[in-house]
C-alpha positions, 0 to 999 in steps of 0.5 A: 499499499502506497505512502501518498503523504505524511504530515504531523505524525499522520500517514496517509495511504491507499490501497491498489484494488484492481481485482476487487475494487471498492466503489467509493474512493477512499484512503487509509489515515494512521496516527500513533496506533489509530486507523481510520478510513476517509472518503475522498469526495466527502472528507467524511471518516468512514470507518475507524477513528483518529483523535479529534485534532488529527481528524480535522487536519485530515479533513482539512488536507483533503479539502486542498488535495481532493483532485489530486487524491482522486487522480491518486485513486484512479492511477492505483485502480489502473495498477499504477503508482500515484505520485506523492502529495504535498503534506499539510503545512 
C-alpha cells in the first residue's frame, strides 16, 4: 500500500484494488496506533477513528488536495503508482 503523504505524524496510504475494487474512492490515515478510512469526495471518516485534532487535519488536507487524491485513486486502480501529495503545512 503506497504512502501518499505524511504530515504532523499522520501517514496517508491508499490500497491498490485492481481485482476487488471498492465503489467509493477512499484512503487510510494512520496516527499513533489509530487507523481511519476517509472518503475522498466527502472527506468524512467512513470507518475507524483518529483523535479529533488529527481527524480535522486530515479533513482540511482533503479539502486542499481532493483532485490529486482522486487522480491517485484512479492511478492505483489502473495498477500504476501515484505521485506523492504535498503534506499539510
